[in-house]
Each structure stands twice: as C-alpha cells, then as structure tokens.
ChimeraX commands (.cxc) that place a marker at each C-alpha (Angstrom):
marker #1 position 0.00,0.00,0.00 radius 0.5
marker #1 position 1.26,3.49,-0.87 radius 0.5
marker #1 position 1.55,6.40,1.52 radius 0.5
marker #1 position -1.51,8.63,1.93 radius 0.5
marker #1 position -1.47,11.97,0.14 radius 0.5
marker #1 position -0.44,14.86,2.41 radius 0.5
marker #1 position -2.08,18.16,1.52 radius 0.5
marker #1 position -2.22,21.65,3.03 radius 0.5
marker #1 position -5.52,23.42,2.41 radius 0.5
marker #1 position -5.61,27.21,2.07 radius 0.5
marker #1 position -8.69,29.44,2.09 radius 0.5
marker #1 position -9.52,31.97,-0.65 radius 0.5
marker #1 position -7.11,34.52,0.87 radius 0.5
marker #1 position -4.24,32.01,1.02 radius 0.5
marker #1 position -4.45,31.48,4.80 radius 0.5
marker #1 position -3.89,27.90,5.97 radius 0.5
marker #1 position -7.11,26.15,6.99 radius 0.5
marker #1 position -5.71,22.75,7.92 radius 0.5
marker #1 position -3.36,19.98,6.88 radius 0.5
marker #1 position -4.99,16.76,5.70 radius 0.5
marker #1 position -4.12,13.25,4.69 radius 0.5
marker #1 position -6.22,11.89,1.88 radius 0.5
marker #1 position -6.62,9.30,-0.86 radius 0.5
marker #1 position -8.33,9.02,-4.25 radius 0.5
marker #1 position -12.08,8.55,-4.34 radius 0.5
marker #1 position -13.86,6.15,-6.64 radius 0.5
marker #1 position -15.03,8.99,-8.87 radius 0.5
marker #1 position -12.41,10.50,-11.20 radius 0.5
marker #1 position -11.12,13.81,-9.89 radius 0.5
marker #1 position -12.14,13.25,-6.29 radius 0.5
marker #1 position -9.82,13.14,-3.29 radius 0.5
marker #1 position -11.26,11.94,0.05 radius 0.5
marker #1 position -10.08,13.43,3.34 radius 0.5
marker #1 position -9.01,10.75,5.81 radius 0.5
marker #1 position -7.80,13.05,8.58 radius 0.5
marker #1 position -7.47,16.79,9.24 radius 0.5
marker #1 position -5.43,18.62,11.86 radius 0.5
marker #1 position -8.31,21.08,12.24 radius 0.5
marker #1 position -11.64,19.52,11.20 radius 0.5
marker #1 position -13.37,22.44,12.96 radius 0.5
marker #1 position -11.72,24.82,10.46 radius 0.5
marker #1 position -13.23,22.85,7.54 radius 0.5
marker #1 position -16.65,22.96,9.22 radius 0.5
marker #1 position -16.49,26.72,9.89 radius 0.5
marker #1 position -15.18,27.48,6.40 radius 0.5
marker #1 position -17.87,25.40,4.69 radius 0.5
marker #1 position -20.92,26.11,6.85 radius 0.5
marker #1 position -20.28,29.39,8.73 radius 0.5
marker #1 position -18.48,31.25,5.92 radius 0.5
marker #1 position -20.31,29.44,3.12 radius 0.5
marker #1 position -17.05,29.00,1.20 radius 0.5
marker #1 position -16.19,26.07,-1.04 radius 0.5
marker #1 position -13.07,27.19,-2.96 radius 0.5
marker #1 position -9.73,26.08,-1.52 radius 0.5
marker #1 position -6.16,25.80,-2.67 radius 0.5
marker #1 position -4.62,22.36,-2.23 radius 0.5
marker #1 position -0.85,22.47,-1.79 radius 0.5
marker #1 position 0.58,19.06,-2.70 radius 0.5
marker #1 position 4.36,19.09,-2.52 radius 0.5
marker #1 position 5.51,22.10,-4.56 radius 0.5
marker #1 position 2.33,22.24,-6.69 radius 0.5
marker #1 position -0.78,24.30,-5.97 radius 0.5
marker #1 position -4.23,23.35,-7.20 radius 0.5
marker #1 position -7.53,25.15,-6.84 radius 0.5
marker #1 position -10.22,22.74,-5.74 radius 0.5
marker #1 position -13.78,22.65,-4.46 radius 0.5
marker #1 position -14.41,21.46,-0.91 radius 0.5
marker #1 position -17.39,19.17,-0.44 radius 0.5
marker #1 position -18.92,17.22,2.41 radius 0.5
marker #1 position -21.48,14.53,3.15 radius 0.5
marker #1 position -22.99,13.10,6.29 radius 0.5
marker #1 position -22.52,9.36,6.02 radius 0.5
marker #1 position -22.81,6.51,8.50 radius 0.5
marker #1 position -23.01,8.91,11.45 radius 0.5
marker #1 position -19.92,10.93,10.51 radius 0.5
marker #1 position -19.05,13.99,8.45 radius 0.5
marker #1 position -17.01,13.03,5.36 radius 0.5
marker #1 position -14.96,15.67,3.51 radius 0.5
marker #1 position -13.68,15.52,-0.06 radius 0.5
marker #1 position -12.06,17.69,-2.73 radius 0.5
marker #1 position -12.98,17.81,-6.42 radius 0.5
marker #1 position -12.66,19.95,-9.57 radius 0.5
marker #1 position -8.88,20.46,-9.47 radius 0.5
marker #1 position -7.18,23.13,-11.60 radius 0.5
marker #1 position -3.52,24.22,-11.54 radius 0.5
marker #1 position -2.62,27.54,-9.90 radius 0.5
marker #1 position 0.25,29.77,-11.03 radius 0.5
marker #1 position 1.54,31.81,-13.94 radius 0.5
marker #1 position 2.99,28.80,-15.80 radius 0.5
marker #1 position -0.30,26.96,-15.47 radius 0.5
marker #1 position -2.84,29.58,-16.57 radius 0.5
marker #1 position -5.02,28.42,-19.41 radius 0.5
marker #1 position -4.41,24.74,-18.71 radius 0.5
marker #1 position -7.06,22.49,-17.24 radius 0.5
marker #1 position -6.27,19.54,-15.07 radius 0.5
marker #1 position -7.59,16.11,-15.82 radius 0.5
marker #1 position -7.60,13.10,-13.55 radius 0.5
marker #1 position -6.57,9.57,-14.32 radius 0.5
marker #1 position -6.87,6.72,-11.86 radius 0.5
marker #1 position -3.36,5.43,-12.59 radius 0.5
marker #1 position -1.55,8.78,-12.84 radius 0.5
marker #1 position -3.48,11.09,-10.53 radius 0.5
marker #1 position -3.80,14.75,-11.49 radius 0.5
marker #1 position -2.34,15.56,-14.89 radius 0.5
marker #1 position -2.19,18.88,-16.68 radius 0.5
marker #1 position -3.23,18.41,-20.30 radius 0.5
marker #1 position -0.16,17.67,-22.41 radius 0.5
marker #1 position 2.24,17.26,-19.48 radius 0.5
marker #1 position 3.03,13.94,-17.81 radius 0.5
marker #1 position 2.21,13.71,-14.14 radius 0.5
marker #1 position 4.84,14.55,-11.55 radius 0.5
marker #1 position 6.58,11.53,-10.07 radius 0.5
marker #1 position 7.86,11.38,-6.50 radius 0.5
marker #1 position 11.41,11.93,-7.81 radius 0.5
marker #1 position 10.32,15.19,-9.50 radius 0.5
marker #1 position 9.02,16.80,-6.30 radius 0.5
marker #1 position 10.56,20.20,-7.02 radius 0.5
marker #1 position 8.61,20.89,-10.22 radius 0.5
marker #1 position 5.78,23.40,-9.82 radius 0.5
marker #1 position 3.95,23.11,-13.13 radius 0.5
marker #1 position 2.72,19.55,-12.68 radius 0.5
marker #1 position 0.75,17.76,-10.01 radius 0.5
marker #1 position 2.15,14.77,-8.16 radius 0.5
marker #1 position 1.20,11.30,-9.25 radius 0.5
marker #1 position -1.28,10.11,-6.66 radius 0.5
marker #1 position -1.54,6.43,-5.96 radius 0.5
marker #1 position -4.91,4.87,-5.39 radius 0.5
marker #1 position -5.24,3.29,-1.97 radius 0.5
marker #1 position -7.83,0.88,-0.73 radius 0.5
marker #1 position -10.97,2.62,0.45 radius 0.5
marker #1 position -13.03,1.75,3.51 radius 0.5
marker #1 position -16.56,0.65,2.76 radius 0.5
marker #1 position -19.19,3.35,2.84 radius 0.5
marker #1 position -16.92,6.21,1.75 radius 0.5
marker #1 position -18.59,8.50,-0.81 radius 0.5
marker #1 position -17.82,7.84,-4.43 radius 0.5
marker link #1:1,2 radius 0.2
marker link #1:2,3 radius 0.2
marker link #1:3,4 radius 0.2
marker link #1:4,5 radius 0.2
marker link #1:5,6 radius 0.2
marker link #1:6,7 radius 0.2
marker link #1:7,8 radius 0.2
marker link #1:8,9 radius 0.2
marker link #1:9,10 radius 0.2
marker link #1:10,11 radius 0.2
marker link #1:11,12 radius 0.2
marker link #1:12,13 radius 0.2
marker link #1:13,14 radius 0.2
marker link #1:14,15 radius 0.2
marker link #1:15,16 radius 0.2
marker link #1:16,17 radius 0.2
marker link #1:17,18 radius 0.2
marker link #1:18,19 radius 0.2
marker link #1:19,20 radius 0.2
marker link #1:20,21 radius 0.2
marker link #1:21,22 radius 0.2
marker link #1:22,23 radius 0.2
marker link #1:23,24 radius 0.2
marker link #1:24,25 radius 0.2
marker link #1:25,26 radius 0.2
marker link #1:26,27 radius 0.2
marker link #1:27,28 radius 0.2
marker link #1:28,29 radius 0.2
marker link #1:29,30 radius 0.2
marker link #1:30,31 radius 0.2
marker link #1:31,32 radius 0.2
marker link #1:32,33 radius 0.2
marker link #1:33,34 radius 0.2
marker link #1:34,35 radius 0.2
marker link #1:35,36 radius 0.2
marker link #1:36,37 radius 0.2
marker link #1:37,38 radius 0.2
marker link #1:38,39 radius 0.2
marker link #1:39,40 radius 0.2
marker link #1:40,41 radius 0.2
marker link #1:41,42 radius 0.2
marker link #1:42,43 radius 0.2
marker link #1:43,44 radius 0.2
marker link #1:44,45 radius 0.2
marker link #1:45,46 radius 0.2
marker link #1:46,47 radius 0.2
marker link #1:47,48 radius 0.2
marker link #1:48,49 radius 0.2
marker link #1:49,50 radius 0.2
marker link #1:50,51 radius 0.2
marker link #1:51,52 radius 0.2
marker link #1:52,53 radius 0.2
marker link #1:53,54 radius 0.2
marker link #1:54,55 radius 0.2
marker link #1:55,56 radius 0.2
marker link #1:56,57 radius 0.2
marker link #1:57,58 radius 0.2
marker link #1:58,59 radius 0.2
marker link #1:59,60 radius 0.2
marker link #1:60,61 radius 0.2
marker link #1:61,62 radius 0.2
marker link #1:62,63 radius 0.2
marker link #1:63,64 radius 0.2
marker link #1:64,65 radius 0.2
marker link #1:65,66 radius 0.2
marker link #1:66,67 radius 0.2
marker link #1:67,68 radius 0.2
marker link #1:68,69 radius 0.2
marker link #1:69,70 radius 0.2
marker link #1:70,71 radius 0.2
marker link #1:71,72 radius 0.2
marker link #1:72,73 radius 0.2
marker link #1:73,74 radius 0.2
marker link #1:74,75 radius 0.2
marker link #1:75,76 radius 0.2
marker link #1:76,77 radius 0.2
marker link #1:77,78 radius 0.2
marker link #1:78,79 radius 0.2
marker link #1:79,80 radius 0.2
marker link #1:80,81 radius 0.2
marker link #1:81,82 radius 0.2
marker link #1:82,83 radius 0.2
marker link #1:83,84 radius 0.2
marker link #1:84,85 radius 0.2
marker link #1:85,86 radius 0.2
marker link #1:86,87 radius 0.2
marker link #1:87,88 radius 0.2
marker link #1:88,89 radius 0.2
marker link #1:89,90 radius 0.2
marker link #1:90,91 radius 0.2
marker link #1:91,92 radius 0.2
marker link #1:92,93 radius 0.2
marker link #1:93,94 radius 0.2
marker link #1:94,95 radius 0.2
marker link #1:95,96 radius 0.2
marker link #1:96,97 radius 0.2
marker link #1:97,98 radius 0.2
marker link #1:98,99 radius 0.2
marker link #1:99,100 radius 0.2
marker link #1:100,101 radius 0.2
marker link #1:101,102 radius 0.2
marker link #1:102,103 radius 0.2
marker link #1:103,104 radius 0.2
marker link #1:104,105 radius 0.2
marker link #1:105,106 radius 0.2
marker link #1:106,107 radius 0.2
marker link #1:107,108 radius 0.2
marker link #1:108,109 radius 0.2
marker link #1:109,110 radius 0.2
marker link #1:110,111 radius 0.2
marker link #1:111,112 radius 0.2
marker link #1:112,113 radius 0.2
marker link #1:113,114 radius 0.2
marker link #1:114,115 radius 0.2
marker link #1:115,116 radius 0.2
marker link #1:116,117 radius 0.2
marker link #1:117,118 radius 0.2
marker link #1:118,119 radius 0.2
marker link #1:119,120 radius 0.2
marker link #1:120,121 radius 0.2
marker link #1:121,122 radius 0.2
marker link #1:122,123 radius 0.2
marker link #1:123,124 radius 0.2
marker link #1:124,125 radius 0.2
marker link #1:125,126 radius 0.2
marker link #1:126,127 radius 0.2
marker link #1:127,128 radius 0.2
marker link #1:128,129 radius 0.2
marker link #1:129,130 radius 0.2
marker link #1:130,131 radius 0.2
marker link #1:131,132 radius 0.2
marker link #1:132,133 radius 0.2
marker link #1:133,134 radius 0.2
marker link #1:134,135 radius 0.2
marker link #1:135,136 radius 0.2
view
C-alpha cells in the first residue's frame, strides 16, 4: 500500500485552513479526506463562511479545488474535487484526472515522486484501498 497523500488546504485569501491526509475517491477527480489537523476549520469554512473554494498544496504544486462534504454513517465526510492548476505557468491549462496517474495537466506527464521540485505539474497520486461506505 502506498503512503496517503499529504495536503495543506488554504482558504480563498491564502491562509492555511488545515493539513490533511487523503486518498483518491472512486469517482475520477475526487480526493477523500481521511484526517485533518483542524476539522473544525473545515466545518467553519464550509458552513459558517459558506465557502467552497480552496487551494490544495501538494508538494511544490498548488491546485484550486472545491471542498465538499457529506454526512454518512453517522460521521461527516470531507472531499475535494474539480482540481485546476494555480500559477503563472499553469494559466489556461485544465487539469484532468486519471486513476493510474493522478492529477495531470493536459499535455504534461504527471509529476513523479522523484520530480518533487517541479511546480507546473501535479504529483502522481496512488490509489489506496478505500473503507466501505466512503462517498464515491
């Protein structure tokens, strides 16, 4: 089994909301949150502030994403979807998602673990086994 994906989530002003560990969802382009250092910050951002747009910092790459949530099996489940690259070198490019490569900017191969310093590509994200009942 591969390591979980470590992500820092920023709000719309670029202020850190929380750090999370996550894995790929069953639906293309969806990343499920397994754990957050500040789940209360996600709750306040989503429900109190009514915000959904976040920046996901994965290694050296930044991606805009949409924060989503569901109440499932007696627990709040968080997820990210609709990823797009952030930065001058990435403007005008849309991200796509492949189950075997993770996030990929159109026309550029996905970033491998050995390429962690590149900023114009997203890291390859390995699919991990999912617990039953996690949203697709």
